[in-house]
N, C-alpha and C positions, 0 to 999 in steps of 0.2 A: 514677471511673466514674459513669455516669448511672443513675438509677433510672427504672423504667418501671412503670406501673400499668395493668393490663388490667381494664377494667370490663365487666360484662354477659356474661361468659363462661358459656356454657350448662353445666349440670351434667354433661351427657354429654361435652362437650369436656374439662371438668376431670377427669372420671373417666378418659377415654381418655389424657389427659396423664399422670396418675398411673400408669396401667398401663404406658405407654411408658417412663416414667422408671424404674419398677421393672425392666423388661426390660433397661435399660441400666445398672442399679445406680447410679442417680443420684437426687437429690432432684428434685421437680417444678420447682423454681426452676432447677436446673442443666440440666434437660432443656429448659426454655424458652430458656435462653441458647444451648444447642447448636442448637436449631431456628432461632432468629433468626440466629445466626452463619452457619449453612449457607445460609439463605435470602438474606442480603444480601452474603455474601462467599464465593461458591462456589469450589470448588477450581480449576476450569479458567478462572477469569476472567483476562482479559488484564491484564498489568501494564505500565505505561508504561515503566519503567526497563528491564525485560527486553526489551520490544519495540524500544526505541531501540538497545539494545546489539546485538541480533540484526541490525537493519537496518544498523548501522555495520559490523558484521563482514562482512555480505554484500557491501557495496560496497568493502571493503578499507580503511576508515578506521583509522588507527593513532593511538597516543598522540602521536606526533610531529606528525601532522596537527592534532590538537586544540591542542597547544602552539603551533604556528605561527599558528593562528587567534587564540588568546589573545594572543600576542605582537603581532600586527598590530593588534589592537583597542586594546591599551594604548599603542602607539607614536604614534598620532595621535588628535587630538581629533575628535569627531563634528562633521559639517557640519550646520548648521541647514537645514531644508527651505525652499525658496522656492516661492511660489505665483504667480509672475509669468508 
């Protein structure tokens, strides 16, 4: 895990952080972690894997389709691009 140092935090902000931590039965450090996690990784954020899975389900893509694509790719070598 990475370490983070916060400099020049006002006394008021530090006091408010301690109060908030006490309300959540956490240390000030644990409260800061929770605040940062919620800010940068919100609950409703889109997730790429989930989005791709939902898209493939909507268009009716099956495992057999994916296997056919993989088989076709492995069966022949890639052709180099020509710029003529």
